[in-house]
Structure formats: C-alpha cells, structure tokens
Backbone bond lengths (Angstrom), bond angles and torsions (degrees), N, CA, C in turn:
res aa  C-N    CA-C-N  psi(-1)  N-CA   C-N-CA  omega(-1)  CA-C   N-CA-C  phi
1 M - - - 1.433 - - 1.531 108.93 -
2 T 1.318 115.50 133.05 1.455 121.51 178.11 1.521 109.55 -98.91
3 I 1.308 115.68 129.80 1.456 120.14 177.08 1.522 108.05 -97.33
4 T 1.312 114.86 123.02 1.454 120.13 179.03 1.517 109.10 -88.96
5 R 1.296 115.81 130.05 1.463 120.40 178.24 1.518 109.21 -91.01
6 R 1.293 114.73 139.25 1.457 119.22 174.56 1.522 109.18 -82.05
7 R 1.289 114.27 146.80 1.461 120.58 174.15 1.526 106.17 -116.92
8 F 1.333 116.05 114.84 1.456 120.62 -178.52 1.527 108.95 -83.63
9 R 1.331 114.94 126.94 1.464 121.62 -172.99 1.520 110.47 -123.94
10 N 1.304 116.20 155.83 1.459 122.54 177.08 1.522 108.18 -86.85
11 K 1.331 116.58 118.82 1.468 121.13 -175.58 1.523 113.60 -64.11
12 V 1.307 117.17 -17.56 1.456 120.91 -177.39 1.527 112.15 -80.18
13 I 1.324 117.53 -32.39 1.467 119.28 -172.61 1.531 114.70 -106.90
14 V 1.322 118.22 -7.21 1.467 120.79 -179.18 1.528 109.55 -88.22
15 L 1.300 115.90 129.86 1.464 120.88 176.35 1.525 109.81 -79.27
16 P 1.331 118.12 147.85 1.466 119.96 178.13 1.527 112.88 -54.10
17 S 1.319 117.26 -35.01 1.469 120.68 -179.35 1.529 112.51 -71.80
18 D 1.335 117.84 -13.38 1.467 121.88 -179.43 1.526 113.79 -95.95
19 V 1.333 118.14 -1.53 1.465 121.05 -179.76 1.522 109.30 -69.43
20 Q 1.338 115.69 131.62 1.461 121.74 -179.36 1.525 109.89 -123.72
21 D 1.328 115.75 160.32 1.461 120.83 175.90 1.521 109.40 -54.10
22 G 1.310 117.08 136.33 1.454 121.71 178.33 1.520 114.70 89.03
23 D 1.344 117.96 -10.16 1.460 119.64 177.92 1.525 109.81 -64.88
24 A 1.314 116.30 142.69 1.464 122.37 177.50 1.524 107.58 -129.34
25 F 1.320 116.05 144.67 1.458 121.54 -175.47 1.527 109.87 -126.08
26 P 1.346 117.22 88.28 1.458 119.96 -179.61 1.532 110.69 -71.09
27 I 1.329 114.83 144.03 1.457 120.79 177.88 1.521 109.49 -131.61
28 K 1.309 114.83 165.57 1.463 121.68 175.34 1.522 107.00 -131.91
29 I 1.336 116.85 139.24 1.458 121.65 178.35 1.520 108.43 -118.92
30 V 1.328 115.46 132.07 1.460 122.08 -178.79 1.526 108.52 -121.49
31 A 1.331 116.59 127.49 1.461 121.59 174.38 1.523 108.35 -102.10
32 V 1.328 115.24 139.87 1.460 121.15 -177.36 1.524 109.26 -127.09
33 A 1.333 116.80 122.93 1.462 121.44 173.11 1.523 107.45 -81.53
34 G 1.326 115.56 122.64 1.460 120.06 -177.67 1.523 112.37 -80.88
35 F 1.314 115.68 -177.71 1.463 122.28 -177.39 1.524 112.33 -100.35
36 A 1.323 117.33 6.61 1.465 121.26 -179.02 1.524 110.56 -123.16
37 G 1.344 116.35 33.11 1.465 120.11 179.88 1.512 112.93 71.04
38 D 1.325 116.63 27.21 1.456 120.51 -177.99 1.525 110.23 -129.77
39 W 1.329 115.49 178.88 1.463 120.99 176.37 1.517 108.92 -158.84
40 A 1.337 115.51 164.03 1.458 121.92 177.79 1.523 108.21 -153.42
41 A 1.324 116.23 162.34 1.464 121.64 178.88 1.522 108.96 -131.74
42 Y 1.333 114.67 140.78 1.457 121.82 -174.91 1.523 110.04 -130.25
43 V 1.329 116.24 148.38 1.460 122.27 179.92 1.527 109.40 -118.14
44 G 1.337 114.53 146.59 1.459 120.78 176.29 1.515 109.60 -158.72
45 P 1.318 117.85 176.41 1.462 121.50 178.34 1.525 110.99 -62.71
46 S 1.305 116.45 150.42 1.465 120.72 -176.17 1.522 113.05 -66.61
47 D 1.335 117.54 -19.11 1.462 118.29 179.51 1.531 113.02 -87.57
48 W 1.330 117.77 -1.18 1.461 121.01 173.44 1.525 109.07 -80.88
49 S 1.317 117.19 150.93 1.467 121.07 175.18 1.529 109.23 -72.43
50 D 1.321 115.83 160.34 1.464 120.28 176.70 1.530 110.54 -57.95
51 D 1.331 116.96 -43.22 1.464 120.77 179.63 1.525 111.90 -61.29
52 R 1.322 116.63 -41.48 1.469 119.61 -179.61 1.525 110.64 -64.60
53 I 1.324 116.89 -40.93 1.464 119.61 178.34 1.521 110.33 -64.88
54 A 1.331 117.75 -43.30 1.464 121.05 178.89 1.529 111.28 -61.77
55 D 1.325 117.10 -34.92 1.464 121.62 -178.26 1.525 113.86 -86.29
56 A 1.335 117.88 -36.30 1.467 120.35 -170.21 1.523 114.00 -130.70
57 G 1.333 117.46 5.38 1.458 120.06 179.73 1.521 111.79 -72.93
58 T 1.309 115.46 172.75 1.456 122.20 177.72 1.522 108.99 -90.43
59 K 1.313 116.70 127.54 1.464 120.83 -179.92 1.527 109.32 -67.03
60 I 1.341 116.29 135.54 1.464 119.79 178.43 1.527 109.29 -94.28
61 S 1.315 116.25 164.17 1.462 120.89 -177.58 1.523 111.00 -64.02
62 D 1.327 115.63 154.28 1.463 119.02 179.23 1.522 111.43 -62.99
63 K 1.328 117.68 -35.38 1.471 120.50 179.46 1.528 110.87 -61.95
64 A 1.326 116.62 -49.10 1.468 120.26 179.65 1.524 110.78 -64.51
65 A 1.326 116.83 -43.02 1.468 120.57 -178.90 1.522 111.31 -61.46
66 K 1.318 116.99 -42.91 1.471 120.79 -178.19 1.521 111.65 -67.07
67 E 1.326 117.74 -31.85 1.467 120.47 176.95 1.527 111.24 -73.47
68 L 1.311 117.25 -36.14 1.462 121.13 -178.21 1.527 112.96 -80.18
69 F 1.322 116.85 -35.57 1.466 121.82 -174.77 1.527 109.60 -122.17
70 F 1.327 115.93 63.22 1.462 120.39 -175.15 1.517 112.74 -62.43
71 V 1.322 117.91 -27.53 1.471 120.34 177.96 1.530 109.87 -62.22
72 L 1.321 116.73 -44.79 1.465 119.55 177.45 1.524 111.01 -69.13
73 A 1.323 117.12 -38.67 1.461 120.73 179.38 1.524 111.31 -62.41
74 M 1.326 116.77 -34.73 1.465 121.22 -178.05 1.533 112.35 -91.01
75 S 1.301 117.59 -0.34 1.466 121.32 -175.42 1.527 113.60 -79.54
76 G 1.322 116.70 -7.49 1.457 119.87 -177.45 1.523 113.26 91.28
77 R 1.324 116.44 -4.93 1.459 120.39 176.77 1.527 109.36 -79.08
78 G 1.309 117.36 146.88 1.456 121.66 176.78 1.519 110.99 -87.05
79 Y 1.329 116.01 144.18 1.463 119.56 176.05 1.518 108.09 -81.60
80 R 1.324 116.33 126.73 1.472 119.08 -178.14 1.507 111.37 -101.72
C-alpha cells in the first residue's frame, strides 16, 4: 500500500495549472463585529495572522458567514 502525502499550499500564490494530486489548501476565516451594529467574515490563507485576514482577507457570502458564525447571525447585528 502506498501512502500519499499531502502537500499544504498557499491558495494565494499557487497557479491553477500548478495544482497536483494530494495538494491541500488550508484556510482561516475571521469574523469581526463592527462598531455600527454590524459584522462581517473574511477568509485568507492559514499562515496569515487573524488581523491580516480581518484587514485584507476576502469577504465571504452572508449565507456562508451566517452558517459558520451563528452567534453573530443571531445577535441582531446586520451582515455588511
């Protein structure tokens, strides 16, 4: 039996043509409660700091954010 090793890659710097079998792309999602009764969630590579993701990550859809962060979704804050 052959054991295949995963290679963890940064989703930001890998080109689609460079994806190989066994590649894995870890991500981190950060939710931020705003100061105007709102909140948002952002995704970035797992090697980024939480602050960097909150500042420069890609905003995820409200549907995905509400499923992942139900406490914020149920808090009465609006998703921005």
